[in-house]
Every structure is written in C-alpha cells, then in structure tokens.
C-alpha positions as CSV (number, residue, x, y, z in Angstrom):
1,M,-265.2,121.0,14.1
2,R,-264.5,120.0,10.6
3,S,-266.2,117.3,8.5
4,L,-264.9,115.9,5.3
5,I,-267.3,118.1,3.4
6,F,-266.0,121.3,5.0
7,A,-262.4,120.3,5.1
8,L,-259.5,122.6,4.5
9,A,-257.9,122.1,1.1
10,T,-257.9,119.9,-1.9
11,L,-254.9,117.5,-2.2
12,P,-252.6,118.2,-5.1
13,S,-252.8,115.8,-8.1
14,L,-249.7,113.6,-7.8
15,A,-248.6,111.2,-10.4
16,L,-248.2,107.5,-9.2
17,A,-245.3,106.4,-11.4
18,D,-246.8,103.6,-13.5
19,A,-250.3,103.4,-11.9
20,P,-253.2,103.8,-14.4
21,C,-255.3,105.4,-11.7
22,G,-255.0,107.6,-8.7
23,Q,-256.7,110.7,-7.3
24,D,-258.6,111.7,-10.4
25,A,-259.1,108.4,-12.2
26,A,-260.7,105.6,-10.2
27,C,-258.9,102.3,-9.8
28,E,-261.5,99.7,-10.9
29,I,-261.5,96.2,-9.4
30,E,-264.1,93.5,-9.2
31,G,-266.9,94.7,-6.9
32,G,-266.1,98.4,-7.0
33,S,-263.5,101.1,-7.1
34,Y,-261.1,103.2,-5.1
35,H,-258.7,106.2,-5.4
36,M,-255.2,106.7,-4.0
37,I,-252.6,109.4,-3.7
38,A,-248.9,109.3,-2.9
39,P,-246.6,111.7,-0.9
40,P,-245.4,114.7,-3.0
41,D,-241.7,113.9,-2.4
42,W,-241.9,110.1,-2.8
43,D,-239.1,108.6,-4.8
44,G,-241.4,106.1,-6.5
45,V,-239.4,103.1,-5.2
46,T,-239.4,103.1,-1.4
47,P,-242.4,101.1,0.1
48,L,-244.9,103.4,1.6
49,P,-247.0,103.0,4.8
50,A,-250.6,103.3,3.8
51,L,-253.9,104.7,5.3
52,V,-257.1,103.2,4.0
53,F,-259.8,105.8,4.8
54,F,-263.6,105.1,4.5
55,H,-265.8,108.1,3.6
56,G,-269.1,108.8,5.4
57,H,-272.6,107.8,4.3
58,N,-273.7,109.4,1.0
59,S,-270.2,110.7,0.4
60,S,-267.5,109.2,-1.9
61,A,-263.9,108.4,-2.1
62,A,-263.3,111.6,-4.1
63,M,-264.4,113.7,-1.0
64,V,-261.7,112.1,1.1
65,F,-259.1,114.0,-0.8
66,K,-260.6,117.3,0.3
67,S,-259.4,116.7,3.9
68,G,-256.6,119.1,4.8
69,G,-255.8,117.1,7.9
70,L,-255.3,113.8,6.0
71,K,-253.1,115.7,3.5
72,R,-250.9,117.4,6.2
73,D,-250.6,114.6,8.7
74,F,-250.5,111.5,6.5
75,V,-249.8,112.2,2.8
76,E,-247.2,114.9,3.5
77,Q,-245.7,112.7,6.2
78,G,-245.0,109.9,3.8
79,Y,-248.2,107.8,3.6
80,L,-250.1,106.5,0.6
81,L,-253.7,107.5,1.1
82,I,-256.2,105.0,-0.2
83,A,-259.9,105.8,-0.4
84,P,-262.4,103.0,-1.3
85,N,-265.8,103.8,-2.7
86,G,-268.8,102.5,-0.7
87,A,-271.2,100.4,-2.7
88,L,-274.3,102.0,-4.2
89,L,-277.4,101.1,-2.4
90,P,-279.9,99.2,-4.5
91,G,-282.1,101.6,-6.6
92,R,-280.3,104.7,-5.3
93,K,-277.3,106.8,-6.0
94,T,-276.2,106.7,-2.4
95,R,-272.8,105.2,-1.5
96,A,-272.8,103.5,1.9
97,W,-270.9,101.3,4.3
98,P,-273.6,99.1,5.9
99,A,-270.8,97.7,8.1
100,R,-272.7,94.8,9.7
101,T,-272.6,91.1,9.4
102,T,-276.3,90.8,8.6
103,W,-275.9,92.9,5.4
104,A,-276.7,90.8,2.3
105,G,-274.9,93.0,-0.2
106,R,-271.3,93.3,-1.1
107,D,-268.8,91.8,1.3
108,D,-267.0,95.0,2.2
109,V,-264.4,93.3,4.3
110,A,-263.3,91.2,1.4
111,F,-263.6,94.1,-1.0
112,T,-261.3,96.3,1.2
113,L,-258.7,93.5,1.4
114,D,-258.9,93.3,-2.4
115,V,-258.4,97.1,-2.6
116,V,-255.2,96.9,-0.5
117,E,-253.9,94.0,-2.6
118,D,-254.6,95.9,-5.8
119,A,-253.0,99.1,-4.6
120,A,-249.9,97.1,-3.5
121,A,-249.6,95.6,-6.9
122,Q,-249.4,99.1,-8.4
123,V,-247.4,101.0,-5.8
124,P,-244.7,99.6,-3.4
125,V,-246.5,99.3,0.0
126,D,-245.1,98.5,3.4
127,L,-247.7,95.8,4.3
128,D,-246.6,95.8,7.9
129,R,-247.7,99.5,8.2
130,V,-251.2,99.5,6.6
131,Y,-253.8,101.3,8.8
132,V,-257.6,101.7,8.4
133,S,-259.7,104.7,9.4
134,G,-263.0,106.4,8.6
135,F,-265.6,108.9,9.5
136,S,-269.2,108.2,10.7
137,A,-270.4,105.2,8.7
138,G,-266.8,105.0,7.5
139,G,-265.8,104.9,11.1
140,S,-268.1,101.9,11.6
141,M,-266.5,100.3,8.6
142,A,-263.1,100.8,10.2
143,W,-264.4,99.0,13.3
144,M,-265.7,96.2,11.0
145,M,-262.2,95.8,9.5
146,G,-260.5,95.9,12.9
147,C,-262.8,93.2,14.4
148,H,-263.0,90.9,11.4
149,A,-259.7,91.5,9.6
150,G,-257.6,93.3,12.2
151,D,-254.7,90.8,11.8
152,R,-254.1,92.3,8.4
153,F,-253.6,95.9,9.7
154,A,-251.2,97.7,12.0
155,G,-254.0,99.8,13.5
156,V,-257.5,101.3,13.3
157,A,-258.8,104.8,13.9
158,S,-262.6,105.3,14.0
159,V,-264.0,108.8,14.1
160,S,-267.7,109.2,15.1
161,G,-268.5,105.5,14.3
162,A,-269.0,102.4,16.3
163,L,-269.1,98.6,15.8
164,R,-272.6,98.0,14.6
165,R,-274.9,95.3,16.0
166,P,-274.9,92.4,16.1
167,I,-271.4,92.3,17.6
168,P,-269.5,89.0,18.3
169,D,-270.4,87.3,21.5
170,E,-267.0,86.8,23.1
171,A,-264.2,88.4,21.0
172,C,-263.4,89.8,17.6
173,P,-262.8,86.9,15.1
174,A,-259.5,88.4,13.9
175,G,-258.1,88.7,17.4
176,P,-256.3,91.6,19.1
177,V,-256.0,95.0,17.2
178,N,-254.7,98.4,18.0
179,L,-257.7,100.8,17.9
180,L,-258.2,104.5,18.5
181,Q,-261.8,105.8,18.9
182,V,-262.5,109.6,18.6
183,H,-266.0,110.7,19.4
184,G,-267.9,113.9,20.2
185,F,-269.8,114.1,23.5
186,A,-272.5,116.1,21.7
187,D,-272.8,113.7,18.8
188,G,-276.5,113.2,18.1
189,Q,-276.1,111.5,14.8
190,V,-274.1,108.6,16.2
191,P,-274.5,109.0,20.0
192,F,-272.4,106.9,22.3
193,E,-275.3,104.6,22.8
194,G,-276.1,104.3,19.1
195,R,-279.5,104.6,17.5
196,A,-282.0,102.1,16.1
197,I,-282.6,102.8,12.4
198,G,-285.3,100.7,10.8
199,D,-284.3,97.1,11.4
200,W,-280.7,97.7,12.4
201,H,-278.8,99.5,15.2
202,Q,-275.7,101.7,15.0
203,G,-274.2,99.9,18.0
204,D,-273.2,101.0,21.5
205,L,-269.7,102.4,21.6
206,F,-269.1,101.3,25.2
207,E,-270.3,97.8,24.3
208,A,-267.8,97.7,21.4
209,L,-265.0,98.9,23.6
210,G,-265.8,96.3,26.1
211,L,-265.7,93.6,23.4
212,L,-262.3,94.9,22.3
213,R,-260.9,94.9,25.8
214,K,-261.9,91.2,26.0
215,T,-260.3,90.5,22.7
216,N,-257.1,92.3,23.6
217,S,-257.1,90.8,27.1
218,C,-257.1,94.3,28.8
219,R,-258.3,95.0,32.3
220,T,-261.5,96.9,32.7
221,N,-260.2,100.2,34.1
222,P,-257.8,102.3,31.9
223,D,-254.1,102.4,32.4
224,E,-253.9,106.1,31.7
225,I,-256.3,109.0,31.6
226,T,-255.3,112.3,30.0
227,I,-257.2,115.6,29.8
228,G,-256.1,118.1,27.2
229,D,-257.5,121.3,25.7
230,T,-259.5,119.4,23.0
231,F,-259.4,115.7,23.9
232,R,-260.1,113.7,27.1
233,C,-258.6,110.3,26.6
234,R,-258.7,106.9,28.3
235,E,-256.0,104.4,27.2
236,W,-255.6,100.6,27.7
237,S,-252.1,99.4,26.8
238,A,-249.8,98.2,29.6
239,S,-252.4,95.9,31.1
240,C,-253.3,94.3,27.7
241,D,-251.9,91.1,26.4
242,G,-252.9,92.0,22.8
243,G,-253.3,95.4,21.1
244,A,-253.7,98.8,22.7
245,I,-256.9,100.8,22.9
246,K,-257.4,104.5,23.2
247,F,-260.7,106.3,23.5
248,C,-260.7,110.1,23.1
249,E,-263.8,112.3,23.6
250,H,-264.2,115.9,22.6
251,D,-266.9,118.5,23.3
252,G,-268.2,118.7,19.7
253,G,-270.8,116.9,17.8
254,H,-270.8,114.7,14.7
255,G,-267.7,115.7,12.8
256,L,-263.9,115.5,12.4
257,P,-262.4,117.5,15.3
258,R,-259.3,119.7,14.6
259,G,-256.2,117.8,15.5
260,W,-257.5,114.2,15.2
261,T,-255.2,113.3,12.3
262,A,-252.0,114.3,14.0
263,M,-253.1,112.5,17.1
264,A,-254.0,109.4,15.1
265,R,-250.7,109.3,13.2
266,D,-248.7,109.8,16.4
267,W,-250.6,107.0,18.2
268,F,-250.3,104.6,15.2
269,E,-246.5,105.1,15.1
270,A,-246.1,104.7,18.9
271,Q,-247.6,101.2,18.9
C-alpha cells in the first residue's frame, strides 16, 4: 500500500509556457489556491485532458506531486494534473475537504469549478476530458463533485472516500456520472460503513453506491464481477441508462494501493 505521504517520487518541475504558476508557485484565485503540472513532452499548444486530484485531510496540494503513480500514469501519459488546496479550518493550520452540504464554510464545489476555469484560461484544456479524483477526505470531495457537478466532468475516481451524509434523497442533483470507487477491505479510518465524527458522519459507501445506481438508472446486481491478484471489482455499465459505475476492493487498509492509477486511467478512457 502507498499513501500520498509515502509515494514513490517527486514530479519534475515542468514549465507551463506562459502560466505564472505551476508546481512550485501556487495559482491564486478568489477563495484559495491550486498547483498544476503539464506532461514533460507537451508541445504547449495541444489541449490537454486534465485530472483534478484532491489531497487528503491535513495534507496539501504540494503533497499530490509526490505521487509516483499520478506521475507515471497520468502526467507522463499526457494529462495536466491539477491539485487544489483545501481550505484552512478556522483557527487551525489544517487543510480540509469537509465535503458535505451542511458545511457552512467555503463552497468547495464552486471553488473547484473556478479552479478548472482558471487553469483552462492559462493552459489549453480539453474540457470534454476533465476528471476528478482524490484520496480519503479528498476521495469524499471527488464524490461531492460527481454528485453535485458531475455533468461538468468526464469521470470520477474516489480512493478510500465516500459520499458524506446527508446524501440526496432520490438522485444526485447533477445527474448520471461515471464513477470508480477503490477501497480497502481493512480500512478502519474510512470503513465501508463510515464513522460518526462529532456532529457529522463519513457516509456509508454502499448507501452512496445505491444512490448512484438510481441516478445512473442501473439495475441492482452488477453486470460484471472480476477477481484479480490485487482488486476484486463489481461493475455496472451495460444495464445503466446513464454513467457507468465500478467498485474495486482490495485487501489493504486506508491508503493508495499499488496499481490504482493505471486502473483508473484505463477505466476513464474506456468510458
């Protein structure tokens, strides 16, 4: 297992033609900041597909660029990697993604959409191929974007996160979305059932998947089940009138399992 903190290698510093910010210098917008990095062999002109990746609780956008998997399977495969910074919690130095509709602080859905708009104003972006992903609390934020702004993205991948309560009653407001969920069977930090923390709840993963099946008009039982060396996956696609859903479980705990980035990119591009 590998978390962002113990990831493989630091991404190289790559210049973004005329952009005043990037990996080392934060891009400042109203409400917060983000970092981004382009492929090493990009010609500076061709519009790039993009992955927006949300860091975990008490981490930062800068830590995202320490992920060897994101470098190898996204940046080096031609993607612009965008990493927003979570807002600082009041009175603390902790960056967080509360990822729930009852949160009274920054509107992180609107902020993320502003991040994508700002990045696209600086770097040519293929807006039909913008994806969102994240780890832990960042994975919950990826769910939040998929449910409440999924019509703006080509796909979502959540790792060790879930759609936090309260969830919508009948369907996600933004309609169908392609979503991949990767989760560890032994995850005690964000278990499948979620945990109550103070006055909020992390959310039940199976409750969220059920909501998305309704949103995507999928049947209850999966269309395909695959069992590999690392991942056991259940997929809803052929029976759905909307987006596809894939849920992959591994034996590990709360972390980023080896191979998840290659699987996510392959699944994104297959939809």
